[in-house]
C-alpha positions as CSV (number, residue, x, y, z in Angstrom):
1,X,101.7,118.8,131.9
2,X,103.8,120.1,129.0
3,X,101.8,118.0,126.5
4,X,98.5,119.4,127.6
5,X,97.0,116.4,129.4
6,X,94.6,117.5,132.2
7,X,95.5,116.9,135.8
8,X,92.7,114.4,136.3
9,X,94.0,112.2,133.5
10,X,97.5,112.4,134.8
11,X,96.3,111.3,138.2
12,X,94.6,108.4,136.7
13,X,97.7,107.2,135.0
14,X,99.8,107.7,138.1
15,X,97.2,105.7,140.0
16,X,97.5,102.8,137.6
17,X,101.3,102.9,137.8
18,X,101.7,102.9,141.6
19,X,98.5,101.3,143.1
20,X,98.5,98.0,141.3
21,X,98.6,94.8,143.5
22,X,99.2,91.2,142.7
23,X,99.9,87.7,144.0
24,X,101.8,84.6,142.9
25,X,100.4,81.1,142.5
26,X,102.4,78.5,144.5
27,X,101.3,75.0,143.9
28,X,98.0,76.3,142.7
29,X,97.4,78.5,145.8
30,X,97.8,82.3,145.7
31,X,100.2,84.1,148.1
32,X,99.4,87.3,150.0
33,X,99.0,90.3,147.7
34,X,101.9,92.7,147.4
35,X,102.3,96.2,146.0
36,X,103.9,96.7,142.6
37,X,107.0,98.8,142.9
38,X,107.0,100.3,139.4
39,X,105.3,100.3,136.1
40,X,102.5,98.1,134.7
41,X,101.9,94.4,134.7
42,X,103.2,92.5,131.7
43,X,100.8,92.6,128.8
44,X,98.8,95.6,130.1
45,X,97.0,97.2,127.1
46,X,97.9,100.6,128.4
47,X,101.7,99.9,127.9
48,X,102.0,100.7,124.1
49,X,100.1,104.0,124.5
50,X,102.2,105.2,127.5
51,X,105.3,104.2,125.5
52,X,104.1,106.5,122.6
53,X,103.6,109.4,125.1
54,X,107.0,108.9,126.6
55,X,108.6,108.7,123.1
56,X,106.9,111.9,122.1
57,X,108.3,113.7,125.1
58,X,111.8,112.4,124.3
59,X,111.3,113.6,120.7
60,X,110.5,117.1,122.0
61,X,113.7,117.1,124.1
62,X,115.8,115.9,121.2
63,X,114.4,118.6,118.9
64,X,115.2,121.2,121.6
65,X,118.7,119.9,122.0
66,X,119.2,120.0,118.3
67,X,118.0,123.6,118.0
68,X,120.4,124.6,120.8
69,X,123.3,123.0,119.0
70,X,123.9,120.5,121.8
71,X,124.6,117.6,119.5
72,X,128.2,117.2,118.4
73,X,127.8,113.9,116.5
74,X,125.4,111.0,115.9
75,X,126.2,108.0,118.1
76,X,125.1,104.6,116.8
77,X,124.6,101.3,118.7
78,X,126.0,98.9,116.1
79,X,124.4,95.8,117.7
80,X,120.9,97.3,117.6
81,X,121.2,99.3,114.3
82,X,120.1,97.8,111.0
83,X,119.9,99.4,107.5
84,X,117.0,99.0,105.1
85,X,116.7,100.4,101.6
86,X,113.7,101.1,99.2
87,X,114.1,101.4,95.5
88,X,117.9,100.8,95.5
89,X,120.1,97.7,94.8
90,X,121.3,95.3,97.5
91,X,124.9,96.4,96.7
92,X,124.1,100.0,97.6
93,X,122.5,98.9,100.9
94,X,125.5,96.8,101.7
95,X,127.8,99.7,100.9
96,X,126.0,102.1,103.2
97,X,125.8,99.5,106.0
98,X,129.5,99.1,105.8
99,X,130.0,102.8,106.3
100,X,127.8,102.8,109.4
101,X,129.2,99.5,110.5
102,X,125.8,98.0,110.9
103,X,123.9,95.1,109.4
104,X,122.0,95.3,106.0
105,X,118.5,93.8,106.2
106,X,115.6,93.2,103.8
107,X,111.9,93.7,104.0
108,X,109.7,92.6,105.7
109,X,110.9,93.1,109.3
110,X,109.4,93.3,112.8
111,X,109.3,96.7,114.5
112,X,107.5,97.2,117.9
113,X,105.6,94.0,117.3
114,X,104.3,95.0,113.8
115,X,105.4,93.6,110.4
116,X,106.7,96.3,108.2
117,X,106.8,95.7,104.5
118,X,104.8,92.5,104.6
119,X,101.7,91.8,102.5
120,X,99.0,92.1,105.1
121,X,96.4,90.7,102.7
122,X,97.8,87.3,103.4
123,X,96.3,85.2,106.1
124,X,99.7,83.9,107.3
125,X,100.8,87.5,108.3
126,X,97.9,87.6,110.8
127,X,99.0,84.4,112.6
128,X,100.0,86.3,115.8
129,X,96.6,87.9,116.1
130,X,94.7,84.6,115.4
131,X,96.9,82.7,117.9
132,X,96.2,85.3,120.6
133,X,92.5,84.9,120.1
134,X,92.8,81.2,120.3
135,X,94.9,81.4,123.5
136,X,92.7,83.9,125.3
137,X,89.4,82.4,124.2
138,X,90.5,78.8,125.2
139,X,88.1,75.9,125.6
140,X,88.5,75.6,129.3
141,X,87.5,79.2,129.9
142,X,84.4,78.7,127.7
143,X,83.4,75.7,129.9
144,X,84.0,77.3,133.3
145,X,83.1,81.0,132.9
146,X,79.6,82.3,133.2
147,X,77.9,83.9,130.2
148,X,78.4,87.4,131.7
149,X,82.1,86.7,132.2
150,X,82.5,85.4,128.7
151,X,80.8,88.6,127.4
152,X,83.5,90.7,129.3
153,X,86.3,88.6,128.0
154,X,85.1,88.8,124.4
155,X,84.8,92.6,124.7
156,X,88.4,92.8,125.9
157,X,89.8,90.8,123.1
158,X,90.6,93.8,121.0
159,X,93.0,95.3,123.5
160,X,96.8,95.2,123.2
161,X,98.1,93.4,120.1
162,X,94.9,93.0,118.0
163,X,94.0,96.6,118.5
164,X,97.6,97.5,117.6
165,X,97.4,95.6,114.3
166,X,93.9,96.7,113.2
167,X,94.7,100.4,113.9
168,X,97.4,100.3,111.1
169,X,96.3,97.5,108.7
170,X,93.0,96.8,107.0
171,X,92.0,93.3,108.1
172,X,91.3,90.9,105.3
173,X,87.8,89.3,105.1
174,X,89.2,85.9,105.7
175,X,90.9,87.0,108.9
176,X,87.7,88.8,110.1
177,X,85.7,85.6,109.6
178,X,88.2,83.6,111.7
179,X,88.4,86.1,114.5
180,X,84.6,86.7,114.7
181,X,84.1,82.9,114.5
182,X,86.4,82.4,117.5
183,X,84.6,85.2,119.5
184,X,81.1,83.8,118.6
185,X,82.0,80.2,119.5
186,X,83.5,81.2,122.8
187,X,80.6,83.4,123.8
188,X,78.1,80.5,123.4
189,X,80.4,78.2,125.4
190,X,81.3,76.0,122.5
191,X,84.6,74.1,121.9
192,X,86.2,72.2,119.1
193,X,84.1,69.0,119.8
194,X,80.9,70.6,121.0
195,X,79.3,73.6,119.4
196,X,76.5,75.0,121.6
197,X,73.3,76.4,120.1
198,X,73.5,80.0,119.2
199,X,70.2,81.5,120.2
200,X,70.7,85.0,118.8
201,X,72.3,86.2,115.5
202,X,75.9,87.5,115.9
203,X,75.0,90.7,114.2
204,X,72.4,91.3,117.0
205,X,74.9,90.4,119.7
206,X,77.7,92.8,118.6
207,X,75.2,95.7,118.2
208,X,75.0,98.6,120.6
209,X,72.8,98.2,123.7
210,X,70.6,101.0,122.3
211,X,69.7,98.6,119.5
212,X,69.2,95.6,121.7
213,X,72.7,94.2,121.5
214,X,75.5,93.6,124.1
215,X,77.8,96.3,122.7
216,X,80.5,93.8,122.0
217,X,81.4,95.6,118.8
218,X,82.2,94.5,115.3
219,X,85.9,94.0,114.4
220,X,85.4,95.3,110.9
221,X,83.7,98.5,112.0
222,X,86.4,99.1,114.6
223,X,89.1,98.4,112.0
224,X,87.7,101.0,109.6
225,X,87.1,103.6,112.4
226,X,90.8,103.3,113.5
227,X,92.0,103.6,109.9
228,X,89.9,106.7,109.3
229,X,92.1,108.4,111.9
230,X,95.0,108.1,109.6
231,X,93.1,109.7,106.7
232,X,92.2,112.5,109.0
233,X,95.8,113.1,110.0
234,X,96.9,112.8,106.4
235,X,94.7,115.8,105.5
236,X,95.1,117.8,108.6
237,X,98.9,117.5,109.2
238,X,100.4,118.1,105.8
239,X,103.8,119.3,107.1
240,X,104.6,116.1,109.0
241,X,107.4,114.0,107.5
242,X,105.4,110.8,107.4
243,X,102.6,112.6,105.5
244,X,105.0,113.9,102.9
245,X,106.4,110.4,102.4
246,X,103.0,108.7,102.0
247,X,101.8,111.4,99.6
248,X,104.9,111.1,97.4
249,X,104.4,107.3,97.1
250,X,100.6,106.6,97.2
251,X,98.3,109.6,97.3
252,X,96.9,111.3,94.2
253,X,95.0,114.6,94.3
254,X,91.7,112.8,93.4
255,X,92.0,110.4,96.3
256,X,93.0,113.1,98.8
257,X,89.9,115.2,97.9
258,X,87.7,112.3,98.6
259,X,88.2,112.8,102.3
260,X,85.3,115.0,103.5
261,X,87.1,116.8,106.3
262,X,84.5,119.6,106.8
263,X,81.7,117.1,107.1
264,X,83.7,114.9,109.5
265,X,84.6,118.0,111.6
266,X,80.9,119.0,111.9
267,X,79.9,115.5,112.9
268,X,82.7,115.3,115.4
269,X,81.7,118.7,117.0
270,X,78.1,117.6,117.1
271,X,78.9,114.3,118.8
272,X,80.9,115.9,121.6
273,X,78.9,119.1,122.1
């Protein structure tokens, strides 16, 4: 309510949280369904987005408490706290870590499932995403599912972790070829030892239904669309701390002016009018 979400949207979320049902396989046979008592099922793609909403509400409460002088000191969890430094020596990092009695670490590191400080142009740093595609688009599923079911599964592949990655990092061409290759092979029911005939070009398959495709979507296009969001916020939210940090390190005036905010705004208004 306080964050401006409409009541219908809030009711949808509450329905997802409290109306889910499931069963357990015992010796290959499912038990009777039971009602979930709390939260989402493990791996639900909605989880990271609800986490962000909850953290935003917590941030608002923390800012309010700070403005009301309700904090007397900063309390650190030494077991969960780690210190990283940029542009300073290892000795300085070790010294500061000893003051806060926490561990000094080096880049890259994992935060909320993402690699921070890693060279994401390297294929090896996309291993988790590729492994997830291989796991979900397995050979036995390709053999046993109908074509319509395979279409649905291929469409859902960009939920959860893959979507999380490509919303923050530009996917290298080599990774795009691997991921699209896995989706293409699975859709046509192929496996490692038996590649089925592909009757329609992949570019036609991923196209919108308005253009004769199946609206599966192109990973590269989705990746670029999600990254444009950050360009938009970079230009429209200049007072945010993360924007100031990025600008101080990476952005020149010439690059910033290349973002056509007015044209994008007009197109956005026209699209949703």
